[in-house]
C-alpha positions as CSV (number, residue, x, y, z in Angstrom):
1,M,0.4,-0.3,-0.4
2,T,2.9,2.5,1.0
3,D,4.7,2.1,-2.9
4,T,1.2,3.1,-4.1
5,L,0.4,5.7,-2.1
6,D,4.0,6.7,-2.6
7,N,3.6,6.5,-6.7
8,E,0.3,8.6,-6.4
9,E,2.1,11.3,-4.5
10,S,5.1,11.6,-7.3
11,D,2.4,11.9,-10.2
12,I,0.2,14.5,-8.0
13,E,3.9,16.6,-7.7
14,E,4.3,16.4,-11.6
15,Q,0.9,17.5,-12.3
16,E,1.1,20.2,-9.7
17,P,4.4,22.1,-10.8
18,D,6.2,24.1,-7.5
19,E,6.1,28.0,-8.0
20,E,9.7,27.8,-8.8
21,A,9.1,25.8,-12.1
22,I,5.8,27.9,-12.8
23,L,8.3,31.0,-12.8
24,K,11.3,28.9,-15.0
25,R,8.3,28.1,-17.4
26,Q,7.4,31.8,-17.5
27,E,10.6,32.6,-18.2
28,I,11.2,30.4,-21.2
29,E,8.0,31.3,-22.3
30,S,8.9,34.9,-22.4
31,K,11.5,33.9,-25.0
32,L,9.5,32.4,-27.4
33,S,8.5,33.8,-30.7
34,P,6.6,32.5,-34.0
35,I,8.0,29.8,-36.2
36,Q,7.5,31.1,-39.9
37,E,7.4,28.0,-42.5
38,Y,10.3,28.1,-45.0
39,A,8.9,27.4,-48.3
40,T,5.0,29.1,-47.7
41,S,6.2,32.1,-45.0
42,I,2.9,31.3,-42.8
43,T,3.7,32.1,-39.5
44,F,2.8,29.6,-36.4
45,N,2.3,30.9,-32.7
46,P,5.0,28.8,-30.3
47,K,2.3,27.9,-28.1
48,L,-1.6,27.3,-28.1
49,D,-3.8,28.2,-25.2
50,E,-4.4,24.7,-23.9
51,G,-0.3,24.5,-23.0
52,L,1.0,22.9,-25.9
53,Y,4.3,23.9,-27.6
54,L,5.1,23.9,-31.1
55,V,7.0,20.8,-32.3
56,G,7.8,21.7,-35.6
57,A,6.4,22.7,-39.4
58,G,6.5,22.1,-42.9
59,V,4.2,21.6,-46.1
60,R,2.6,19.3,-48.2
61,K,3.0,19.7,-52.0
62,K,1.0,18.2,-54.5
63,S,3.7,17.5,-57.4
64,I,4.9,21.5,-57.5
65,I,1.9,23.4,-56.2
66,K,1.9,24.1,-52.2
67,V,-1.1,23.0,-50.5
68,Y,-1.3,23.9,-47.2
69,A,1.5,24.6,-44.2
70,V,1.3,22.3,-41.4
71,A,2.5,23.1,-37.5
72,M,2.5,20.2,-34.9
73,Y,2.1,21.0,-31.0
74,S,2.3,19.2,-28.1
75,S,3.4,19.0,-24.6
76,P,6.3,20.2,-22.8
77,K,6.5,16.5,-21.8
78,V,7.1,15.3,-25.4
79,L,9.8,18.2,-26.3
80,V,11.9,17.7,-22.9
81,S,11.4,13.4,-23.5
82,A,12.8,13.7,-27.3
83,T,16.3,12.6,-28.3
84,S,15.7,13.1,-32.0
85,S,13.3,14.4,-34.8
86,S,12.3,10.3,-35.4
87,S,11.7,9.9,-31.5
88,L,10.0,13.5,-31.3
89,G,7.3,12.4,-33.4
90,S,6.8,8.9,-31.4
91,A,6.6,10.5,-28.5
92,A,3.9,12.9,-29.8
93,R,1.8,9.9,-31.0
94,T,2.0,8.5,-27.8
95,F,-0.7,9.4,-25.1
96,T,-0.3,9.4,-21.6
97,P,-2.1,11.4,-19.1
98,L,1.0,14.1,-18.8
99,S,0.7,13.9,-22.5
100,P,-2.9,13.8,-23.5
101,M,-3.4,15.6,-26.7
102,T,-1.1,16.4,-29.7
103,T,-2.4,19.4,-32.1
104,F,-2.1,19.7,-35.9
105,I,-2.5,23.1,-37.5
106,L,-3.1,23.4,-40.8
107,E,-3.1,26.9,-43.3
108,I,-4.2,26.5,-47.0
109,V,-2.2,28.2,-49.1
110,Y,-3.6,27.1,-52.9
111,S,-7.5,27.0,-52.7
112,V,-9.3,23.5,-53.4
113,T,-12.3,21.7,-52.8
114,A,-13.7,20.0,-49.7
115,E,-13.8,16.7,-51.0
116,K,-9.6,17.6,-52.5
117,I,-8.5,18.9,-49.7
118,A,-10.0,15.8,-47.4
119,S,-8.2,13.4,-49.7
120,A,-4.8,15.1,-49.5
121,I,-5.1,14.8,-45.9
122,G,-6.0,11.4,-45.9
123,E,-3.7,10.5,-48.0
124,S,-1.0,11.7,-45.9
125,V,-2.6,10.2,-43.1
126,Q,-2.8,6.9,-44.2
127,P,0.9,5.5,-44.3
128,R,0.9,7.0,-40.7
129,Y,-2.2,5.1,-39.3
130,S,-2.3,1.3,-38.2
131,G,-6.1,1.6,-37.6
132,S,-9.1,0.7,-39.1
133,P,-9.5,2.3,-43.0
134,N,-12.8,3.3,-41.8
135,D,-11.4,6.4,-39.9
136,I,-9.3,7.5,-42.7
137,D,-13.0,7.7,-44.0
138,E,-14.5,9.1,-41.0
139,L,-11.4,11.6,-40.8
140,E,-11.9,12.8,-44.2
141,S,-15.9,12.9,-44.0
142,L,-15.5,15.4,-40.2
143,I,-13.1,17.8,-42.9
144,I,-15.6,17.9,-45.8
145,N,-18.6,18.8,-43.3
146,G,-15.9,21.3,-41.8
147,V,-15.2,22.9,-45.2
148,N,-18.8,23.0,-46.0
149,K,-19.4,25.1,-43.1
150,V,-17.8,28.0,-44.1
151,G,-18.9,27.9,-47.8
152,G,-17.5,24.3,-49.3
153,Q,-14.0,25.8,-50.7
154,A,-10.7,25.8,-48.3
155,S,-9.2,29.1,-49.7
156,K,-6.3,30.6,-49.2
157,G,-6.0,31.4,-45.4
158,T,-7.9,28.7,-44.5
159,I,-7.3,27.3,-41.0
160,F,-7.8,23.5,-39.7
161,R,-7.3,22.3,-36.4
162,F,-7.2,18.6,-35.6
163,D,-6.9,17.6,-31.7
164,C,-5.8,14.2,-31.3
165,S,-6.0,11.9,-28.5
166,S,-5.8,8.8,-27.9
167,D,-9.7,8.3,-27.9
168,N,-10.7,10.7,-30.9
169,V,-10.0,13.4,-33.5
170,S,-11.7,16.7,-33.3
171,V,-11.5,18.6,-36.6
172,S,-12.8,22.7,-36.5
173,V,-12.2,24.6,-39.9
174,N,-11.6,28.5,-39.3
175,D,-12.7,27.7,-35.7
176,Y,-15.6,25.9,-35.9
177,S,-16.5,22.3,-35.3
């Protein structure tokens, strides 16, 4: 019983940082600045309101056309525990109570229809996803529904947000769920 209590107390201590840890985090956060994705010049904030931090950014191209810029955000635990870019990607896909969510922000650079952007994102996710193919179909449906709420076209500047957890993925387009 003592081991269980000791483990629970250490978990609580990790979840509730002391004043020194809070001050250190505030100092670090004050030095953060937005990052610009090179190929598209899209700028991403270094931190989301939910306490998720920018892990990296990139661009999705189809042939020579830049379709969207994407940024990945995750918990500070992911950033601290990763030792390489491949371990960072793995850590961001491993959900724990201390790292319950990873968020992707996409900004459209080249206007496309709802169906085309849904298909492009589904194509991009499929090789990295080991679950049911029906989940990819559902993701594409969520994207199409989200784009249809903003007029049926993913125009330049349209912003997608994908909040991923061990339970599900939520999709919003221009802040509409």
